[in-house]
N, C-alpha and C positions, 0 to 999 in steps of 0.2 A: 698132671699131678694136682693142679689147683682144684679140679672138679671133685677129687676124692679127699681133699683136705690136706694133702701132703705138699708143703711149701718148703722151699729152701730156707735155711736158718736165717738169712738176712731179711727175707720177707716176713718170717714169723716174728722176729724181733721188732720190725717196723710196725706190724699190725698190733703187736702187744703194746708198743709205745703209744700208738694212736688210741687204742682202747684205754690205756692207763690215763692219758690226758683227758679223754672224754669223761671217764669216771671221776677223776679229781675235780673237774669243772662242775659236774653234776653234784657231787658231794658238797662243794662250796656254795652251790646255789640253794641248798635246802634251807628253808626257813620254817618257823612255826607260826601258827596263827596267834595273834596278840592275846586272845582270851585264854590260851592254854597256860601260859606262865601265870597269869592273874589267878586262874582257878586253882592251879597247883599250889601257889603260894598261900592262898586262903585256906585250902585244905590242910596244909602243913601247920598254919597258925591254929587251926582247930584240932591239931594233934592227930590227924588221920595218918595211918601208915599207907604209903602209896607204892604201887608196884607196876611193873610192865612185863607183859608176856608178848613177845613179838617174833614174827617170822622173817624179820629183815636179814638180808645177807650180811656177813661180817663187815664189809667196808662201810655199810650204812650205820654202824654203831658209832663211828667217828662223829657224825653230826649230832647224834644224841649227846655225846660228851662235849663237843664244841659249843653247843647251845646251852650247856650247863643243866640239862635235864637230869643228868645223873645225880646232881646235888640235891634235887627235889624228890628223887625216887629212892625208896628204902630197899626195894627188892627188884631185881631185873633178871629175866630169863630170856635169852635170845636163842632161837632155834638153831642158828648157825653155830653156836657154841655147844649145844646140847646133843645134837644128832637126831632130834625128833622135833616135829613142829605141830602147831595147831592145825587141826583139831585133835591131835592125839592126846589121850588121857595122860600119858607120861609127862608132858610139858606142864600140865596143871598140877600134877603130883610133885614135880620138881619145885615149882613155885611154892606150894604148900609147905614142903620141907624147909625151904629157905625162911619162910615167915614164922613157922611154929616156935622156934626158940625164943622169940620175943614175946610170946603170949603163953600164959598158963594153960588156957584152953582156947582152941581155935578150930572152927569147923568151916567147911566150904560155905555153910549158910551165913557166916559172918562176913562174907566177901561180896563185893560188887564188881562186876566186869563192865567196863565201858568199851564197847566194840562197835564195829561198823560192818561186819560181815557175818551173815547168818550161819554159814557152814563153819567158819573158823572160830567165831567168838560167841556163838549162842547155843548151838545144839549140845555139845559136850558139857560146857559149864552148867547149863540148865539141868542136865541129867545128874550132875554132882550136887545140885541144890544151890548153886551160886546165883545170886540175883543178877539180872542182866539189864544194862542200860544200853539200848541201841542208839548210837550217836551217828547221825548222818547229816551233814550240812545241807545236802540237797533235798532229802525227803525223809519222812518218818516211815518206820516199818516195824518189824517184830521186836519183841523183848518185853521184859517186865515194865520197863519205862522206855519211852522213845522221845527223842528230842533233836532239834536242829541247832540249838544254841547251847554251848557248853556251860555258860553261866547258870542255866536252869538247874544243872546238877546240884548247885549249892543249896537250892530250895528243896530238893528231893531227898536229901540224906540227912 
């Protein structure tokens, strides 16, 4: 039975408990880089509207809230809550619909995506006319702008 995934209920609940404990431990261990809060706070002081489009699973939204990132972010779209994920056009359209009420005129050309994945964060946004900043702490790569240090963003916008 174990080979085909059928386990007695007591083993299932034990495995679920082990998984839940590991997940909770992992969620508590999530930290953000020091420069992230600094840059977000400066952008907020400069009156930028900030948003997040993320493919994170539902449990990983909790660290986003625990680390108080949601207080610095004006708009957020999580694939686990929407039923579609990046790079689908629908997730970018959902984000646009969230942001548009705050602006008289807004187009994708007014937006800047800071991402680190060519397929998820660059190809579709570029087709929509969104400016791209490819952010990768290890190496530079494609995008309208490319950088390793997040603070450089403050000089680029």
